N, C-alpha and C positions, 0 to 999 in steps of 0.2 A: 604583559601580565600573565602569570602562570596560576592556574587553578588546579588543585588535585581533582581526581575523578569524582569524588563525593560532592565537592562544592560546585563543580561544573554541572553535574546532574541537577543539583538544586537550582542553579542559575537558569538552566534551560527550562525548568518548569514554569518560569515566569512568562515565557512566550516572547520575550524581547528579541530573541534571535530569529524569529520567523521572517522578518523582512531584511535580515542581514545575509548577504550572499556568501558569507564565510562558512555557513552551516548548510550542508546538503540535506534536503528534506524529501520524503516520498511524496510525489505529486501525481495526480491522475492526468488523463489526456487533456483535461480542461484547465490544468494548473491548480486545482484545489488540493490542499494538503490532506494526505491520508494519515490516519491514526490506527494504532493497534486496536483490533476489535471492530473496525468499521464494516459496513456493508457496501459492496461495490457491484456494478453491473458491467458485463462485458460489452464493449463498444464494437467488437469485431468477432466473427466466428473463428475459433482456433482449433487446430488439430493438436491433440496432446501426444507428444513424442513418447514412444514406447508403450502406447495404449491404443485401444480401439475407440476411446472416448472422443467425441467431437463436441466441443463446447460452443453452443450457438450464441449469436448476438442476442443480448437481452437476458442472458443467464445471470441470476443473482448469486453472488458469493458472499456469504455471511461470516462474520467473526474472522476477518483476515489477520494474518501475522506479517509484520514488516520484516524483511530480510535486512539484518543489521549491517552487513558488509556491502550491500548493493542497493542504492536508493531507487534503482530502476526495476526492482523485483519485489513481489509480495508472495506469500503462501496462502492458499485457500483450498477448500474442498469443493470438488465438482463431482457429482455422482459417487460420492463416498471416497474418492481418491484425493489425497493431498497432493497438489501440484504447485509449481512455481509459475507465476503469471507476470508478464511485463506490464508495468504501470501505464505505458503508452496505449494499451488496449483496454483500459478501465475508465470508468467514470464513477465518482463517489455518489452514492445514493443519499439523498437528503433524509435526515431522521424524521420520522413521523411524530407529530405533536400529540 
């Protein structure tokens, strides 16, 4: 079956593809799906290449952006710098009620 881009985007909003292995999703170190604008916590201390910033374990990164071309990467701000972080070093923070 072929769907044009507009209809495919509409179909994906239903969430039916989430359990289908044909679609790659951004997932954290625990396998939880990540979404645009989520808040995540670093599960490992990381040295930021090209910078003196050292992101420590437990650092909260708010309002993340998903890298569209690579499901293993997200973008987020740490100490005012926008950096790319591998999803295997993150865990999704549960939303507060």
